[in-house]
N, C-alpha and C positions, 0 to 999 in steps of 0.2 A: 197154595202153601208158600210161606215165606222161607227165604234162604239166608241164613246168617252170613254166608260168605259172598253174597251177591252185591258186591260193592267195588268201586274203583279206588285204587291207591292214589292219594294226592300228596305231593311233596311241594312245599313252598318255603320261601326264605323270609325270616323275620327281618325287621329293620336293622338289627345288630348282627345279622349274618348267619344265624343258626338255621340249619335245615330241619324243618318241622313237617309233621305228618298228620293226615286225617283220612278217614274213610268216607267215601262219597256214595251214598245209596240213592240211585235214581228213582224218581217218582214212578209209580206203577199206575197212576191215574191218567185220565184224559183232560180234566180241567186243571188249569194252572192254580196252584195253591201256594201259600207261604212256605218257604223252606224252613227247616228246623235245624238248629245247631245244638248238639248235645256235648256237654262238658262234664268230665268225670271228677271223682274225688281225689284227695291228696296223693295216695299211693297207687291209684288205679290207672286205667287207660281206656282207649276207645272200645276195647273188647267188652266192657261192661254193658254196652248198648247193642250187643249182637243179637238180642232177641227183640228189643223194643224198636230199633231202627228199621228192620224189615217190615214190621207191623205198620209203622207210620208211613213208610214208602207205599205200602199197599193201600193206604188211605189217600194217596195222591200227593204226598209231600216229598220233595227232595230232602234227604237227611244227611247232615254232615256230623260225624262223630270224631272228635279231635283227640290226638295225643298231645297233652300240654307239654311244653318243653321240659326235658328231663325225664319223660316217661315214654314207655312203649317204643315206637320207632322214631320218635323225635330226638334230636341231638341233646346231649347233656351240655349244661352251661358251665364254663370254667369259673364264672363269677357267681358265688352262691347267693349274693344279695339280689340277683336277678330272679330268683325263685320267689316271686312276689306277685300278688293279684294285679297290681298296676301294670307290671310288665306282661303278665299273662293276657290281660285285657287288650294290650297293644298288639299282641300276637293274633288275637281273634279279629281285630280290625284289619290286620294285614291279610289274614285268611279270607275274610269277606271281600276285600279288594281284589285278591287274586282270583277268586271264583265269581266275581262280579255279582255279589249278593248285596243288595242295598238295604234289605229289611228282612228280619227273620224272627221266628219264635225261638226262644232259648229255653233249654232244659238244663239246669245246673244241679248236679248232685254234690252236696257238701262243699268242698273247695270250689267246684264248678259254679255253685250258687254265689259264692263270694266274688268270683270272677265276673259273673253276670251283673251283680250289683255294681261292681267297679266299672264295668263297661257303660253303665248308665251315666257315669261321670265323664268317661272318655269320649264316647260316641253314642249318645242317647238315641239318636235317630235310627240306629241299626236294630233296635229292639222293638218289635211289634207287640210282643207279649212275653212273659217270663214265668217259668215254673221253677220254684226253689224247692229242691228235694232235701228236706230235713236240715235246713240251714237258714240263717238269717243274721241280722245285725246284733243279736244277743245269743250267745252260746253258753252252754253249761260247762263250768270248770271240770265237772266230773268226766264228761265226755272228752274234753281236751286232754286231760291227764291220761285217760285210757289210750287214746290214739298216740300220744307222745311216748307211751311205754313200749310200743312196738315199731313205730314208723322209723325208717332210716337205719334199721339194725344191720343191714347188709348180710342177711342170712343166705347161706349156701347149703344145698342138700345133695347128697350123693344119690339118693333114691327118690323116685316119684312118690312113693308112699309117705316119705318124710315131708315132702313138699305139700302134699294134700293135708297131712296132719297139722302142719303149721297154719295153713289157711283156715282150717276148722278151729284151731285153738284160739286164734285172734278174733274170730268172727262169730263163734257159736253162741255167745251171750246175746247177740242181736238176732240170730237166726237159729233158734233152738230146734226147729222142725226140719231143717235141711237134711236131705238124704246124702248117702255116700256119693251117689251120682252127681248131686248138686255141688258138693265140695270138690269133686274132680273137675267139674266144669269151671268153677271159680279159679281153681289152681291153674288150669290151662290158660286162662286169661291173664293170670298174674306172673307166671314163671316162663323162663326161656333157658335153654342150655347154653352155657358159655364154652369157651375154647377148651376148658379142662373137663368138659363133660359133666359139669355140676349144674344143678337147677338153681338159678338165681332170679331174684325179683326184677321185673322190668322197670326199674326206676333208679335214678341217681340218689344215693343215700343223703346227699346234701339238701334234697328238697325238704327234709324234716328239721333242718336246723332251727327255723323260726318257732316251730311248735315245741321242740325239745328245750329250747332256751327261754321259753316263756314270752317271746316277742309277739306271738299271736295271742292277743288278749280276748277275754270273753265278750267284750264290746269295745267300741271306740267311736269317737265323734265322726270319723270318716265313714265307718260302716253304717252308722245311723243315717248320715246324710245321703249316702249312696242308696240305701233302702228307700228313703223318702223320695228321692229322685226317680228311682225305678218304679215305685208303686203309685206315684201321683198321676202319671199321664198315660198309663197303659194297663191292660188286664194282667193280673198276677195271681198265681196259684201257689199256695204253700202245701206241700205234701209232707206229712210227719209220720214216722214210725211210732206206733202206740207206746213202745217201751224204750224209745230213743233216750240215750244218756247225753246226747249233744244238743238236741232240740227238745227239751222237756216241756211239759204243759205250760209252765210259767213263762218260758221264752215265747212260745207260740201265742199265748194270750196277749203278751206285750206287743207283739207284731200286729196282731189283729186290731188292737186298740190304736196303734199308730196309723194303720191303713184300713179304715172301715170297709173298703171295697175289696179287700183281699179275699180271694176264694180260699177255702180250706178243706183238706181231706186228710183223714187219719187212717193208717193202714194197720189193722189189728194183727197182733201176734209177732211183730217184727220190731227191731230197734233201728239203729243207725247203720246205713241209710237204706230205705226201701229200694229194691231193684227195679221197681215200676213194671214188673211182670205180674205182681199181685193183682187180684181182681179189683180190689178197692182202689188201688193206685191207677190202674189202666182205665177204669170206668171214669174216674174224676179227670184224668189227663185227656182222654179222648173227648169228653164233653166240653172241657175247657178249650181245647184246640178248635173244635167245631164251632163253638160260640165266638171264638176270636175271628175265625174265617168270615163270619157274618158281618163283622165290623169293617172288613176290607173289600 
C-alpha cells in the first residue's frame, strides 16, 4: 500500500537566494530507474501529486514533487516579474544540482508543462522524457480567461466548509463527478491556516499577475520553439482532459502535427487538468514511463 506522507522534506536555495521546497519520495524498487520530477499548475503545489508520487515510487522511481517559488512551502518572491517560466526552470536546474540528479522524466501539469518546455531551452540534457498534462505551446483563450477570473484573488475563509465550497466552485466545471470527500481532499492540498485562524490559499497572489494582465498569451514563438526542442530529441506524452477548456481538441491536434512522434492520451469526463489518478491517465502514463525506461 502506498503512503501519501512517505516522503522527505527537501529545502534548497535558488540562485537568487530564495528558500525553496520539494517532497522527495524514495524509490521502493530494487532496480535503479530514472527519477521523476513532478511540477504542479499555476495556483497549486506539490500536494497535487500525493497519490501519484507514491505509486511511481512503488514502481521503482525516486519521485520529486516541487513547490514552485511562491507556492506551498517555498518562499514568496518580492519581485513579481520573477514569477515566470524562465525563472522557474532555473529553479528546477538548481534543484537537480542540489539532489545530484543528472537526468529525469518530467511530469508537468498546466504551468508545470510550460516550465518543462522552457527547461528544454535552459538545460535540455536534464530531460530524459516529458509528460505534458493538459498544456502545450498553444492554449485556448477560453481556458486562460477562466483561470484569470479566480487566480490571485487572495481569498480568506473563516470556516472549512467555505474553503471546500470555494475549491468546488472554481473546479466543478472540469470535475463534475467529484464527491464531497474529493473536494475536501483538494481543499486540504490548497489551504492552510494563517495567524488569524483563517483558511488562506497556499500561494502568493502575485503569481497571477501575468495571466490577469494578459501577458500570458495563447501562444508565442518562444513556447513553440521550446516545444519543438522538447519533442524533437526525446519521448513526449500529451495527456488531455476530454472537456478541457485550456487544451481543446484544436490545440492538441496542432501539437500532434508539429510533433508526429508525440504520444497522446485523452481522459474521459474531466477537463483542465487531469489529476493523473484517473484510469486512462495512469494507464497511459505508466506505459509511457516503462517504454522510456527501455531506452536507457
